[in-house]
N, C-alpha and C positions, 0 to 999 in steps of 0.2 A: 649296626651302629649307623646313625644318620650322618651323612657327610656335612661338613660345614657349608653354609651358604657361600655362593661365589663372591659376595661382596665382603666377606670377613677379611681382616688384614692378614696378608701372608708374611713370611719372614722378610725382614727389612732388606737383606741383601738380594733376595729374589725379586722383590718389588723394584729396587733400584735398577737391577739388570734389565727388567722388562721395560721400564720407563726410558732407559738410555736407547733401547732399540726403537721404541715408538716415537721418541722426540729427538731425532738426530740434530735438529736445528737449535737445541738447547746445549751449549758447550759444557755446562757444568750442572750435573744432576747428582744429588746425594740423598739417600734415605737412611736414617739412623734410628737406633732403638730408643734413644732418649737425648734430649737437649734442653737448654733453658727455655728458649723461644726461637722458633724458626725465623720470625720477622727480625728479632734482635740480632740474630746471627748474620743475616744477609745485610742488615744495616751496617754492622761492623765491617763486614767484608767490603762493602761499597765505599766506605770511608778510609780504608787502608790503602797504602801505596803498594803493598805486596798483594799476592793472590791473583786469581783469574781476572783478566781484564775484559774478556769477551762475554757479553750477555746475549740472551737471557740465562738466568740461573734458576734452579729449582732445588729446594731443600724441604724434605719431609721428615716427620718423626712420629714414632708410635706413641711417645709420651713427651709432654712438655712440662717441666717443673715450674716455669714462670711464664706460661702462655698468657698472652694479653689479648683483650677484646677492645672494642671501640670505647672511647671516653674513659680510658684507663682501667677498665674492668679486668678482672682476672678471668682467664678462660679455664674453667674447671674440666678436667679430663682424666681418663684412666686408660691404660694401655689396652688396645684391642677394641675399644668402644667408639673411637673417634678417628676420622681421617683428617690429619692436620698437615698442612704444607704451606710454603711461601714461595713466591716467584719474584724475581727481580728483572726489570726491563729498563733499558734506556728509553727516555721519552723526550721529545723536543716540543715543548709547549710553553707559552708565557706563564709566569708564576700565578697570575690571576685565574688561570684555567685549571690549576691542579686540583682544586676542590671538586671539580666536575668529575674527576676520575672515580670518586667513591660511588655515586649512583651508576656510572657507566660499568664499573666492575661488578656491582651487584646484579645488574641486568645481564651482563655477559655470563655470570655464574648461573643464573636462572636459565638462560638459553641453553647453556651447555648441559645442565642436568635434565632439562626437558627432553633433549635429544636422546636420552637414555631411557625414556618412558614410552609406553605404548601411546599412540596419538590420542586415544580417548581419555587418557589420564593426565595429559600434559597441562590442561587448564588448572589443575589442582595445585600445581607448583607455581608460586607467585613470589613477588618481591615487595617487601615493605620498606619504603624510603627511610634512611638513605641506602641501606644495603643488606638487610636481613632477608634470607631466603626461607620461605614458608611452604609447608605442605598442609593443605586444608586449614590454613590459618595458624598452624603451629610452627614454631621456629625449628628449622632443619639445619641451617648453617649460619654462622656469623662470619663477617668479613672485616678485616682491618687493612686500610690502605694508608701507607706512609710514603713520603718522598724525602729525598736528600740530594745534596750535591755530591757527586762522586769525586774521589781524590784525583782521578785521572780526567776529570771533565775538561773539555776545551774552554776557550774563553767565552763561548756562547752562553749568555744568561738563560737561554731557553732549554739548555740541556740539564735534565734531572734524571735521577734513578728512582723509579717507583717500585716499592715493595708491597706485594699483595699477599696477605695471609688469609687463609680460610680454614675454618674448623667445621667439619660436617659430622653429625651424629650417625654412626653406623648402627648402634643398638642402644638399649637402656633408656629410650625416650620416656617411658612411663616412670621409671625411677627418677630421672632428672626432673620431670614435671612435678613430682611430689617434693623433691628437695628444693627446687627453685620457686615452687608455688606459682608456676605459669605453664601454659601448654607447650610441650616440646615434642618434636617428631624425630624419627630416626629412619634410616634407609630401609630397615626391615619393614616398616609400615608401608613404604612405597612398594617393596617387593611383594607384599601380600596382595596388592591390587594390580601390579603391572608385571607381566612375564618378562619383559625386557629388563626392568629394574632388577628382578630376581637373578637374572643371568649376568648382570654387569659386574665385573670384577673391580677391585680397587684401582688396578692399573687403567681400566677403562675410564673410571670416574676422573682420575687425575689427568689422564691424557686429554679428555674432553675439556676440562677446566683450563688447563695450560694452553691448549690450542685456541680456545675462545678468548683468553686474555691477549694472547699474541696477535690474533687477527683484529680484535677490537682496538687495541692500542695503535696498531699500524694504520687502521682506518681513520681514527681521529687525527693522527699525525698528518696524514695526507689530505683529508677532506674536512676536518673540523667536526663540530658537534651538531650540525644543522639537522640531521635526521634522528638525533637522540630522543626528542619528545615522542615521535611517532613509534619508534622502535620500543621505547619504554612502555607505552600504553598497552602493549601486548602481554606484558607480565605484571602490570601494576595491580597490587593487592588493594590499594587504598582508593582507587578511582571511584568517585561518586559516594564515598562514605563520609559520615559526619565524624570529624576528628578534633582532638585537642592537640595543641603544640605546647609541650611542657619544657621549661628550662629552669634549673635551680629550684625545683619543686614548685614553680609558679606556672600557672596557665597563661601563656603569652597570647595565644590566638585560638580561635575556634571557628569551624566552618566546614564546608564540603570540599574534599580533595578533588583537584582538577588536573592531575598529572604533574609534569615537570616542564621547565623551560630549557633552552639550550645551555644554560649555565648549570643545570642540574638542581635548581631551586624547586622546592615543592610549591605548587600553586594551590591557593586556597581561596574559596569564595566565602567571605564573611556573611553572616545573616543579614547585614545591612546592604549587601550587594557589592561591597568593596572587594576588589581582587588583590590578594596578597601573594608575595613571593617570599618563601621562608627558606633561610639558609642554615639555621641552627635550631636545635631542640629535639626532644623525643616525641614520638607520635603515640598518642593513645586513642584508640578507636572507641567512640561512644557507642554503647549498646543500642540496638534497634528497639524502638518502643512499639 
């Protein structure tokens, strides 16, 4: 009998125990068999007067009955096929900068997952603005970033709690592609091409993601977002591509993607030569002719 790949989901209790050993600076770590939504659970905890006050927190689940994606979409999942977790961090930033956390976290996720690949394969793992992680242009992981004021927040208006949720496909990418009618990747596809990915366990993946979020948020709290555009370019899937920006089923803008600015806005060069900074909308990549 062939053993299960290393990246298959282990028992929830065993995974929780491993993460508590690997992430001692996370005071609250839980992994459960099923919940409604890990993001929703952490949002409720952050807003309650009772419960753990020290952060960061990490909550993972084998199955989410009401998992949420970006723009209010439902995250479709089945037990064993997806790695789903959320982390909660205290962040001290002006409210106007909170939207920049979405591309920052997408980039940090991409960097973390690249570190689990062989160097020659890392360039195939990229990020589509604002925060989809792609493998060879197919969606591997989706991210939802939400912020709230904690019930225990001090008077400082810059103190927020950021909840980061990520759902990563471990297997069944081909089935999802047919069901959703768009290209979907899974970790098994990476494992076929990268020996390091094949040997990465779920605990490895979660640890790298949580550490990357922790370090990235500490960095921007201390030093701001000045180096975000250059760091982002290294994982940018859209750079140099001809794209449409779509909002409410309408094409708002079209042009060549030019990276992002310090605010996390997508930069676009219109055919007229005008430079645009886009903060909302879905990206559609125009096919090459």
